[in-house]
N, C-alpha and C positions, 0 to 999 in steps of 0.2 A: 504494500500500500504506500501511497505517496504521503510522506510526512510534511514535506515543504517543497514548494516550487516558486522560487523568487527570481525575478528577472533583475540581474545586476547591471546589465548594459545591453546594447543591441547584439553583442556577440557572446554574452556570458549569462548563464542561468545557474542557480544553486538548486539542485534537485536532490532531495534526500528520500530514500525509500527504505522500507523494512518489511519483513514478513508480517502477516496479520498476527496481532497479539504480541509481537515482540516487544520486550522492554529493554533488552541489553544490546540489541544488534540493529545497525542501520548502515546503509551505504550512501556515500555522496557521489553522485554521478556528474561527470564533467565532459563536455564535448571538446574534442581536439580543436585548438585555436590557431594552429599553424601547420605548415607542411610537414615539419619534423615530427610533430605529435601524431599527425594523420598516418605516417608510416608505421607507427607502433600499434595502431588499433588492432586488437585481437592477439597481440603478441607481446604484451607488456612484461610477461614473465619468461620470454624466450622459449615458448613452446611447452613450458611446464604448467602444472596446476597452480593457479594463483589464488583461488578462493576456496574456502572450506565451509560447507553448509552442514551443520550438525542437525540431526533430526531425532525425535523420540519415537518415530514410527517409520523406519526405512522403507518398508514395502508399500505403505500408503503413498509416500511421497515419490518413490521410484515409479510406481504405476501412473501417478499423476503426471510426471514428466513425460513418460512415454505416450500417454493419451493426448497430450498437448503438442506432440510432434517435436519435442526437444531432442536434439541430436545426442544420443548416448554413444560415447566413443570407447568406453570400456564398461561392459555390463557388470551387474552386481556380482560381488564375490565376498566370501568370508575370509577375513584376514585375522591375524593375531589380535589386532586392536579393535576389530568390529566389522560391520558390514559396510561396504563402500562401492560406489560406482562413479565413473567420471563422465561428465557431460559438458557440452559447449553452450555458451550463451549466444545471443544473436550476432555477436561480433567475433566469435571464435575463441573467446577466453575460456580456459578450462577450469572446471569446478569439480571438487569432490563432494558427493553427497555421502555423509557418514553417519552411521549410528554406532557410537562407541559401545564396546561391550562393557559390562558392569565394572570390571577392574580398571578400565581406561576412561571412565566418565570424568570430565573436567580436564583431560589431557588433550592438548592440541596436537593433532597428528600432522 
């Protein structure tokens, strides 16, 4: 959900979004403002996962991503630290959807 959408100038907006019901998490979205920044769209982390989305119900959220046509680039798997899948956002940025197992709750993977 959009928490804030403020126009700062003709070329710049402050857009903050968060998952529904989130109290601790939000993202500030910024549009590339020059050619150098535009070259990095979708590759800010050099092809690695750059965002980690923790969930309390992996299979609910995984199925929701799939039904919405989100590009899953590494399907769900069970790892030592929990259940994880990798997906891409609209711009090619890679995200981990993670449900940590009980022993790893609170640990950033």
